[in-house]
N, C-alpha and C positions, 0 to 999 in steps of 0.2 A: 367560177373558176377565173383566175387572172392570167392573161397572156402577155407578152412583151411584143410591143410594136417598134419597129425600128424605121425611122424616116431615113432612107438611103441618101437622099440629097445632103444631109447634114451629118449623119451618123448619130443623131439623137435617138434615144430610147425612151419609152415610157410604158407603165403597166395600163392595161385595159381589161376591164371586166367582161366577161361573155355577154352580160345584160346590158352593156352601154356600147354607144356607137364609138367608131374610131375617132370621130370628132370630138366627142366628149372626153375622151382620154387626152387627145391632143390639147385640148384647152387647159389642162393641167400643167403643161409645160410652163406655164406663166408668162407667155410671150404676149405682149400687147399687139393689137392689130391682126390677130388671126381672124379672118373673115369667117363669120358663122352663118350669115345669111338667114334664111328661113328655119333651118334645121329640120325641115320636113321633107326634103328631096324635090322641091319646086323650083329653086333658084339656080342651082348648079355652080355656086361659087365654091364649094368645098371638093371639087373633083380631084381624085387621086387614082394611081394605077397600083393595084395590088401585084407585086412582083413574086411574092411566094407566101404560102400558108393558105389555110382553109378559112372560109368566111360565110356568113349568111347575108345575102343582099335583100334588104327589103324593097318594096316598090319605089321605083325613081321616075321621074319625069322623062319621057322619051325625047322632049325638047332639049334636054341636056346630056343624056347618056342613051346613045342609040344601041340597038341590039348587037351591033357589030363592036362597038366599044365595051359593052358589058362582056361579051365573050373574050375580049382582049384584056379583061381585068380592070379596065376603067369604070370606076364607081364613084358615088357621093359618099364622102366619109361619114355624113350625118345618117345614112341609111344603111351602114355596114357593121355588123356585129362580128367580132373575132370568134373563130372556131379553133384556132391554134395561135402560135406566135406568127406575127405578119411582118413582112418587109413592104414597105409603101414608097412610092414615088410622088412627090407633090406635083400637080400639073395645074393649069388653068390660073385663075385669080389668086389663089393661095401661094403660088410659087415665089413671088415677089416678097411676101410677108415672111414666109418660112424659110427661104433660102438665102435671100439677100436682104435682111433687115437692116435699117439704117437709123 
């Protein structure tokens, strides 16, 4: 099943299949410079905050996402699968590329 992901910072939307990560879907926006890092939850480059919607969070490095952050909806986009339409806010290193591209 496909869900709609909204990047609140920019208003952009993109489809994301329930079997793919939020980061994989985001890469289809066609933007150059979206930092993807390791794609396995170990580097912390793709940190986002889920503002609304349901999702499945896979294992992430506690060095990059603490238990407190996780409970506040802060996750790594490479380790999150949508379970419904999602609204996300870009944080960390991706913010410059997604929100203020030059």
